[in-house]
Structure formats: structure tokens, C-alpha cells
C-alpha positions in Angstrom: -16.5 -16.7 -16.8 -19.3 -16.1 -19.3 -18.7 -17.1 -22.9 -17.2 -14.1 -24.9 -16.5 -13.6 -28.6 -12.9 -14.4 -29.6 -11.9 -15.6 -25.7 -9.7 -18.6 -25.6 -11.0 -21.9 -24.1 -8.0 -21.6 -21.3 -9.8 -18.2 -20.4 -13.1 -19.3 -20.7 -12.6 -22.4 -18.2 -11.6 -20.7 -15.4 -14.0 -20.8 -12.7 -12.2 -18.1 -10.1 -9.7 -15.4 -10.5 -6.8 -16.0 -8.2 -5.6 -12.4 -6.6 -2.2 -12.0 -6.1 -0.5 -13.0 -2.7 1.3 -9.9 -2.1 2.9 -7.3 -4.4 6.2 -8.5 -5.4 7.7 -11.1 -7.9 8.5 -14.2 -6.1 11.8 -14.9 -8.2 13.1 -11.5 -8.2 12.9 -11.3 -4.2 15.0 -14.3 -4.2 18.0 -12.9 -6.1 17.3 -9.2 -5.3 16.0 -8.5 -8.9 13.5 -6.0 -9.7 10.1 -5.8 -11.6 7.9 -3.3 -13.2 4.5 -5.1 -13.2 2.9 -8.3 -11.9 1.1 -11.2 -12.8 -0.4 -13.9 -11.0 -0.6 -17.2 -12.6 -4.0 -18.7 -12.5 -3.1 -22.4 -12.4 -0.9 -22.0 -9.3 -1.2 -18.5 -7.7 2.6 -17.5 -8.3 2.7 -14.0 -8.6 5.7 -13.1 -11.2 7.1 -10.1 -13.3 6.2 -8.9 -16.8 7.9 -9.1 -20.0 8.4 -5.4 -19.3 10.9 -6.6 -16.1 14.3 -7.3 -16.9 13.9 -11.3 -15.7 10.2 -11.7 -17.4 9.5 -14.5 -14.9 6.1 -14.7 -15.8 6.9 -15.7 -19.1 9.8 -18.0 -17.8 7.0 -19.7 -15.6 4.5 -20.4 -18.8 7.6 -21.9 -20.7 8.4 -24.2 -17.8 5.2 -25.4 -16.3 2.3 -25.0 -19.6 0.1 -22.7 -17.1 -1.3 -20.6 -19.6 -3.2 -17.9 -18.1 -2.3 -14.8 -15.9 -3.9 -12.3 -14.4 -2.6 -8.8 -13.8 -1.5 -8.1 -10.2 -1.5 -4.4 -10.7 -4.0 -2.3 -8.2 -6.9 -1.4 -10.3 -6.2 -3.4 -13.4 -8.7 -6.5 -13.9 -7.4 -8.8 -17.2 -6.3 -11.9 -18.3 -3.7 -12.7 -20.6 -3.4 -16.4 -22.2 -0.1 -17.2 -23.2 -0.7 -20.5 -25.3 -3.6 -18.9 -27.5 -2.2 -15.4 -27.1 -5.8 -14.2 -26.0 -6.7 -11.1 -23.7 -9.9 -10.2 -22.2 -10.9 -7.7 -19.5 -13.1 -8.5 -16.2 
């Protein structure tokens, strides 16, 4: 990813963007939970629910693993968010 002003080093270090493997939250599916929007971890590829969803699995994943960057897994959305630096970038 090309250098952009005010974009954190975690996002700049990404060489490729990992797409969602499927349109489900991997954790909600285990507990018959529900989600509103999905995010895909750019470190391990896990697709998990956003903070507007009841379980907030993507944030829980960041806290548990330290994997900082997620991409929107929503159709038509192309953006990245770094939890560690609270940095956002569209792509």
C-alpha cells in the first residue's frame, strides 16, 4: 500500500488485503449469535462482527491476539481500520 499522510505503520505495512472467506461471523455462528456488519482480520483472516453487533467479536479478537488491522467485509466497502492506532483509510 502506498504511503499516505496520517496512515499508521500497521496499515502501511500490509502487502495485500485479505478478503472475507465467507459472509458470517466465525464466532457468532458457533453460538447462534447475530451480527450487523463484518470485519476481516488482516493478520489471520478471521471474519468477525463489528462493534455495532451485540458480541463485538472483531474488537475482542484484537484484544486477545493483538492483530491490529481489519478490513470491512461488507460488499461494496473498501476500507481498513487499525485498532492499535485508531487509524482509518479507504482503498
